Residue, then its C-alpha position, 0 to 999 in steps of 0.5 A: m414724236t406722234v401720238d401713236d409714240l407715245r402711247t406706246e409708252g402709256i401716255d397719250s398725248v392729252s395725257l401728256e400735256v397734263f403732266r408737263n403743265e402738272l410738273e411745270s406747276i411744281a417747279e413754278e410753285m417752288g420758286q413762289v415758295l422761295i421768293q415769299s419766305a425769303y428775306s433778303p431783297n436780292i431773291k424776295e424783291r429781285q427774285d435772283c433765283s431759279t428753280a426745276l425738277f431732276d428725275a432719277d438720272g439727272q435729266m431736267i424734266a420742268q423747270a420754272e421760267h426764271i434766271p437762264v445762267h442758272l437753270g442751264a447750269m443745273p444739270d453740272a450740279v445735279a450730276a456732281v451730286i448724284g455720284s454721291d448716291p443720295e438716299p431719301g430725305d437728302a439735300y446737298i448744297l453747293n457752290d463751288p464753280f468746279e464741281g457744278g456752280t457757276h460763282l460762288p454768290d450762286v448757290t444751289i441745293v439740290s434733295t433728292l424726291a422720295p415722296a413713297g420711300n425710293v428715289v425718283g427725282y431731284a429737286v433744284t433750287r439755285a439762289h443769289h445770295a447777297d453775300v458768301g464772304g470773301m475779300t468784299p461785301g457781296s463776294m463780287p470783289a472787281g479785282a479778284t485774282d483767284i477763286y479763294q478771294e470770292g468767298m466760301r465754296l462748297p463742292g456739295v456736302k449734306l445739308r440735310s441727311g435723311g430729313e435732319l438739318n445738318e447744323d454743325l454745316m450751317a454753322v460752319i457756312l453762317a461763320n463765313v458770311r456777312n449778315r448770318t441772319e438774312r443768309r440763314a433765313d435765305l437757305r431755309a428758304q430753299l429748304a421749304a421749296h424742296d418740302r413743296a415740291e416734295d409734297r405736290l409730286m406724293e400728290l401727283i403719284d396719288d393721282h397717277s402712280q410712281n409707274r406712270v408719272e415716272r413714264a411721263f418723265d421720259a415721255i415729255i422728255d423724248y416730246s422736247r427732243a423731238r419739237m427741238t430735233d424738227e426746229l434745227a432740221e430747218f436751219p440751213d447746214g453749214t458752220y458759222e462764226s463770231r467774234d467779240v471781246l470783254e473790256g478787260d477783267g479787272v486786273t487790265d483793260k485790255d480788250i480780251p476776244i472770244e470766239v465762237s464757231i458753230t456747226v449745223d449739220g443735219a438736227t445737231v448742232e456742235v459750238e466750239f469756243a476753240g478761238t477764245a482767250e485763254q483764262c485771264a488773271g481777273n474774274m472773268n473766267a466762266p466755268l463751261s457750265v455757263a457757256k452751256s448756258a449761253v448757248y442753250f438760251v440763244v438756241r431757245s429763243i431763235t427756236d420755237p418758245d413752246i417747245p418745253p426746255n427740258h433735257g430733250s431740248y438740248v441733247n442735240i447740242d454739243v458746246s466744247a471749249p479747250e481746256g485752261t481757256l476763258v470759258n473752261p478755267t482751272p482753278p483757281a481761276a477767279v470766276v465771278g465776273g464770268n457767270v455775269e459778264t462773260s455769259q452776256r458776251l458769249t450770248d452776243v457771239v453766239f446770236a450773231a454767228f446764229a444771224e448768219a445763217v437764220p437773219e430772220r430770228v435774230p435781233a440786232g445787239s442788246q446792252g450786253t451787260m448785267n451792269n452788276l452793282i454791289i454795296g456793302n459795309r465790313d461790320r459782321d452784321g452789316f448790309t450787302y445790296y446786290e442789283t442786276i440794271a436793266g437796260g435796252s435790249g436789241a431791235r428785232p427784225d419787225k419791232d422796235g427793241m424794249d426800254g429798261v429790261q433784263v436782257g440775255m442771261t439775267n431775267t430778274l426784276n428791279t428792286p423798286i425805290e421803296a424797298l430800296e429805301t427801306e432796307y439800306p441807307f441809300i437814298i434814290e436821286e434818279y432812276a429814268f430812262r436815258e434819252d436817244s439812248g437807243g441806236d437808230g433804224q428801221y426799227r429802233g434799239g431799246l433805251g438804257i436807263s440811269r440809276s443813282l443812289t446816295v450811299e449814307t454810310d462808308a461802304v465797299v462798292s463794286l462794279l462789274t459791267e460792259r459795254r462801257r468802251h465798245r457800243p452795243k451793236g446794230a444790224a441790217g444797218g442799223d445803228p449801235g446803241a449807247t454805251g453805259e457808263n460808271i459815275i462816283d461823285g462826278e468822277l468817270l470810272p473803268a467797267k471793273t472796279t472796287c473802291e471804298v467811299e464815305a458817307g455822302t457819296t452819290v453812285t449813278v450807273r448809266t446802262p447802255g442801250g440796245g442796237g438798231y435794225g435796218d436802215p434808219d431811212n426805211r422808218s416810217e411811222d407805221d414802225r412805231t411801236d407802243d413800248q417804244l416811243d421814239n427814244k424820247t422819254t424820261n419816264a421811270p422803268d417798270n418794275e419788270 
């Protein structure tokens, strides 16, 4: 899109950049309000939440750079709400994966933006709540076989109507979750973020007029569409395929295949998961919205990072999967692991397929898992701890991988040791990088980490993890990264497990390293980078 094209809409290139930054700052400020107002360490420390703005047609116009699996799936949640004809002052709450959600702990609120009395758009927050009911504390049971075991389902109902909180609905929600005080506070933190968005949008309209702001929405989307069209047009036309597996579904340890076929034709990309397994008995099923998130994330990673992420970034990308498969399941499939683990494997296979087209833009395999650790007790107002634990990122075509970072579909911080021991009945025994866990290569894979804690009370422990059998792949002759390990009191456990433990039990999670890139024999001292200390460090990871 040229400057002249923008001027025909009344938005010149300078104004476009001003509006884009203003709207992105509103989304970022929403995130700050949510994080600073929340009670749970999962949101206030790990920042497991996302915020975005949409126009009146349900098109994303701005997002904060939060959690990829949240953001890519948000449009389906907004679409589900728009069908109810929201009015000014309305806020809808939902988490149902078959009605626009991802998995039940990710609670989404969609509110109207009507600062001048008529709806001009929507504010959206999605936050992972540490418990939403279900058969185990933390609402992520490894052995769930249907969604009813995973927690309370909210299909998109009004939490606020005309600005008034629906206290009856809030009472129903709080009656079905553990730690009611924390849940209520986190929900109100989400609503506070929405109120801030409307205030800031009103200021923008006061400065520029509603008509001009709405035209800016369209111009921003068109700009991203034009930029992404130019990027994708540079990819070589063709069909590219890849295959990988999940390490069981919590019911069986049998590998579950995921296959992708990507067709690039000019500036359009069609992504099909037709060869993927049928939906499974366990909870590794992923709604199609999660598959879309994985694809959008990969495309954003291998194109110009300066392209504003919004609806225009993805209109040239079509994602499909047969109904009833692992990545497009039908109710009442269990899905809680699909959002966190299947999404990571989807990311891996889509990266691998694109590596056939643009190998210079694709890294080696990263740890490929979120290493989900959930610990809680069954008391009515007890504790629920949830964490995704960092690992090694894959080496890049010109640089080593990073140590102890979140990769793929998650983008959270860690929970600091001080916060863990303050908020929960835990003693942290170890938090360190795993020596030599990154794959060797001209550029070496990042290191995984080891996190070990002792639980000082009887509790329920759930682990949803991957890459415990199959190593993260190297690229261009690089070696694979190390597999991860789950250990409770010295016993090696499967990748997915839920068990009762007694006070004094020690839980250890050792996360995978990233794959190496290039022939190890070609490595020289000049190939070393500051963030990779030759895989020989045992210092604790930073809080990032």
